[in-house]
C-alpha positions as CSV (number, residue, x, y, z in Angstrom):
1,M,-22.2,4.5,-14.8
2,I,-23.5,7.2,-12.3
3,H,-27.0,7.3,-10.8
4,F,-28.2,9.8,-8.3
5,H,-31.7,9.1,-6.9
6,Q,-33.2,11.6,-4.4
7,V,-29.8,12.5,-3.1
8,S,-29.5,15.2,-0.4
9,K,-26.5,16.4,1.5
10,R,-26.8,18.5,4.7
11,Y,-23.9,19.8,6.7
12,P,-23.8,20.4,10.5
13,G,-25.7,23.6,11.2
14,G,-28.4,22.8,8.7
15,Y,-26.9,24.0,5.4
16,E,-28.3,21.9,2.6
17,A,-25.8,21.6,-0.3
18,L,-27.9,19.2,-2.3
19,N,-31.7,18.7,-2.2
20,R,-33.2,15.5,-3.6
21,L,-31.0,15.5,-6.7
22,N,-31.7,13.1,-9.5
23,F,-29.7,12.4,-12.6
24,E,-28.0,9.6,-14.6
25,L,-24.9,9.4,-16.6
26,Q,-24.5,6.5,-19.1
27,R,-21.2,4.7,-19.6
28,G,-19.2,6.6,-22.2
29,E,-20.9,10.0,-21.8
30,M,-19.2,13.3,-21.4
31,V,-21.3,15.7,-19.2
32,F,-20.7,19.1,-17.7
33,L,-22.1,20.1,-14.3
34,T,-22.5,23.9,-14.0
35,G,-24.2,26.5,-11.8
36,H,-23.4,29.4,-9.5
37,S,-20.8,29.3,-6.8
38,G,-22.2,27.2,-4.0
39,A,-24.8,25.5,-6.3
40,G,-23.5,22.0,-5.2
41,K,-21.2,21.1,-8.1
42,S,-18.2,20.2,-5.9
43,T,-20.4,18.3,-3.5
44,V,-21.6,16.0,-6.2
45,L,-18.0,15.1,-7.1
46,K,-17.2,14.6,-3.4
47,L,-20.1,12.2,-3.0
48,I,-19.1,10.2,-6.1
49,T,-15.6,9.7,-4.7
50,L,-16.9,9.2,-1.1
51,L,-14.8,12.1,0.2
52,E,-18.2,12.7,1.8
53,R,-21.3,10.7,2.2
54,A,-24.9,11.6,1.3
55,S,-27.3,12.5,4.0
56,S,-30.1,10.6,2.2
57,G,-30.9,9.1,-1.2
58,Q,-29.0,6.5,-3.3
59,I,-25.9,6.8,-5.4
60,I,-24.8,4.1,-7.8
61,V,-21.3,4.4,-9.3
62,N,-20.1,1.7,-11.8
63,G,-22.6,-0.8,-10.3
64,Q,-21.7,-0.1,-6.7
65,N,-24.2,1.2,-4.2
66,L,-22.1,3.8,-2.3
67,S,-24.4,3.9,0.7
68,A,-23.6,0.2,1.3
69,L,-19.9,0.5,0.6
70,G,-17.8,0.1,3.8
71,N,-14.9,2.4,4.5
72,R,-12.4,-0.4,3.7
73,R,-13.6,-0.6,0.2
74,I,-13.3,3.1,-0.5
75,P,-9.7,3.0,-1.8
76,Y,-10.7,0.3,-4.3
77,L,-13.6,2.5,-5.5
78,R,-11.2,5.4,-6.0
79,R,-8.8,3.4,-8.1
80,S,-11.5,3.2,-10.7
81,I,-12.0,7.0,-10.7
82,G,-9.5,9.6,-12.1
83,M,-9.8,13.0,-10.4
84,V,-8.5,16.4,-11.7
85,F,-8.5,19.4,-9.4
86,Q,-8.4,23.2,-10.2
87,S,-5.3,23.6,-7.9
88,H,-3.4,20.7,-9.5
89,R,-2.3,19.3,-6.1
90,L,1.1,18.2,-7.4
91,L,4.0,17.4,-5.2
92,N,6.5,20.2,-5.9
93,D,9.5,18.2,-4.6
94,H,8.8,15.3,-7.0
95,T,9.4,15.3,-10.7
96,V,6.7,15.2,-13.3
97,F,7.3,11.5,-13.8
98,D,7.0,10.7,-10.1
99,N,3.8,12.8,-9.7
100,V,2.1,10.9,-12.5
101,A,3.5,7.5,-11.2
102,L,2.1,8.0,-7.7
103,P,-1.3,6.1,-8.2
104,L,0.6,3.2,-9.8
105,V,3.1,3.1,-6.9
106,I,0.3,3.0,-4.4
107,A,-1.4,0.2,-6.4
108,G,1.9,-1.8,-6.2
109,L,2.8,-2.1,-9.9
110,G,6.3,-3.0,-11.0
111,A,8.9,-0.4,-12.1
112,A,8.7,-1.5,-15.8
113,E,4.9,-1.3,-16.0
114,I,5.0,2.0,-14.1
115,G,7.5,3.5,-16.6
116,R,5.4,2.3,-19.6
117,R,2.1,3.7,-18.3
118,V,3.5,7.0,-17.1
119,R,5.2,7.7,-20.4
120,A,2.1,6.7,-22.3
121,A,0.0,9.1,-20.2
122,L,2.5,12.0,-20.5
123,D,2.6,11.4,-24.3
124,K,-1.2,11.8,-24.4
125,V,-1.1,15.2,-22.7
126,G,2.0,16.3,-24.7
127,L,4.5,16.4,-21.9
128,L,6.7,13.3,-22.6
129,N,9.8,15.5,-22.9
130,K,9.2,17.1,-19.5
131,E,9.1,14.0,-17.3
132,K,12.3,14.9,-15.4
133,L,11.3,18.5,-14.6
134,Y,9.7,19.7,-11.4
135,P,6.2,21.2,-11.3
136,L,7.3,24.7,-10.3
137,V,9.1,25.3,-13.6
138,L,6.0,24.4,-15.6
139,S,3.3,26.8,-16.7
140,G,-0.2,26.6,-15.2
141,G,-1.5,24.8,-18.3
142,E,1.4,22.3,-18.2
143,Q,0.8,21.7,-14.5
144,Q,-2.9,21.0,-15.2
145,R,-1.8,18.5,-17.9
146,V,0.4,16.7,-15.4
147,G,-2.7,16.5,-13.1
148,I,-4.7,15.0,-16.0
149,A,-2.0,12.5,-16.8
150,R,-1.9,11.4,-13.2
151,A,-5.7,11.0,-13.2
152,V,-5.7,8.7,-16.3
153,V,-2.5,6.8,-15.8
154,N,-4.5,4.0,-14.0
155,K,-6.8,3.7,-16.9
156,P,-10.0,4.5,-14.9
157,P,-13.4,4.1,-16.6
158,L,-14.6,7.3,-14.9
159,L,-12.9,10.7,-15.0
160,L,-14.0,13.6,-12.8
161,A,-12.8,17.2,-12.9
162,D,-13.5,20.0,-10.6
163,E,-13.1,23.5,-12.3
164,P,-10.1,22.2,-14.3
165,T,-9.8,25.4,-16.3
166,G,-10.6,27.8,-13.4
167,N,-7.0,29.3,-13.4
168,L,-6.4,29.2,-17.1
169,D,-6.8,31.7,-19.9
170,P,-9.5,31.0,-22.6
171,E,-7.1,29.4,-25.1
172,L,-5.5,27.1,-22.6
173,S,-9.0,26.3,-21.3
174,R,-10.1,25.1,-24.7
175,E,-6.9,22.9,-25.0
176,I,-7.6,21.3,-21.7
177,M,-11.2,20.6,-22.6
178,K,-10.1,19.0,-25.9
179,L,-7.9,16.6,-23.9
180,F,-11.0,15.5,-21.9
181,Q,-12.9,15.1,-25.2
182,Q,-10.1,12.8,-26.5
183,F,-10.3,10.6,-23.4
184,N,-14.0,10.4,-23.8
185,Q,-13.6,9.3,-27.4
186,F,-11.6,6.3,-26.1
187,G,-14.6,5.3,-24.0
188,V,-13.9,7.1,-20.7
189,T,-17.0,8.5,-18.9
190,V,-16.3,12.2,-18.1
191,L,-18.0,14.5,-15.6
192,I,-16.7,18.0,-15.4
193,A,-17.8,20.7,-12.9
194,S,-17.3,24.1,-14.4
195,H,-18.8,27.6,-14.1
196,D,-17.5,28.6,-17.6
197,V,-20.9,28.3,-19.4
198,S,-19.7,30.0,-22.7
199,L,-16.8,27.4,-23.0
200,I,-19.2,24.5,-22.2
201,E,-21.8,25.6,-24.7
202,S,-19.1,25.8,-27.4
203,L,-18.3,22.1,-26.9
204,S,-21.9,20.9,-27.6
205,Q,-21.9,18.4,-24.8
206,R,-24.7,17.5,-22.3
207,M,-25.0,20.1,-19.5
208,L,-26.6,19.7,-16.1
209,T,-27.3,23.0,-14.3
210,L,-27.6,23.2,-10.5
211,K,-29.1,26.0,-8.5
212,N,-29.1,25.9,-4.7
213,G,-28.6,22.2,-4.7
214,R,-31.3,21.3,-7.1
215,L,-31.1,20.3,-10.8
216,T,-32.8,23.1,-12.8
217,S,-32.0,21.9,-16.3
218,D,-30.6,19.0,-18.3
219,S,-29.8,19.9,-21.9
220,K,-30.2,16.2,-22.9
221,A,-33.7,16.1,-21.6
222,H,-34.5,19.4,-23.3
223,E,-33.2,18.2,-26.7
224,E,-35.2,15.0,-26.4
225,S,-38.4,16.9,-25.7
226,L,-37.8,19.1,-28.8
227,R,-37.3,16.0,-30.9
228,Q,-40.7,14.7,-29.7
229,Q,-42.6,17.8,-30.6
């Protein structure tokens, strides 16, 4: 599903956010990307969604070589990727329903299909009874759930999240992570960038650790080496 091969990202001025990064995610995996602030976690997600392009190396996402993907094809790539942000990025002057519906409106779906999909997504995140409310009257955890519903309403095969629990208390953080696990159980590939190592370790999922733009550990590779001993 995702393949990074010798991927580097350098910014103007010489700052190197990623340095010859290699990793693979198989279809249907749920993986956490962790590391210190500035390790390169958010950069990885930006490269996958082509918010930025790699300086060198090769990135394959869902069978597409991103270095060969023209700018006109980027919107179609993003339709197959759900993205959840730490800051929610909701439209405060739109209802919960309208926020979740936005990707479907952009895709040109009809009103009946939009209504069916939006309510199904809200039901999955436990907010079906709040579709007429506005984001500002919701709690932080509820706003994050709206963001998750919006990310999955288009039924993407790949779901990315950038510090989705960064503003939440530990109990709400666990609830949000359980939602991601539920979507993964339905076959969605999930990649979550998070600095909350204790929470990640409690979930027993594969963990990739970055340091200064390099991959320093892969818990899957470590487990495989232990089995071979």
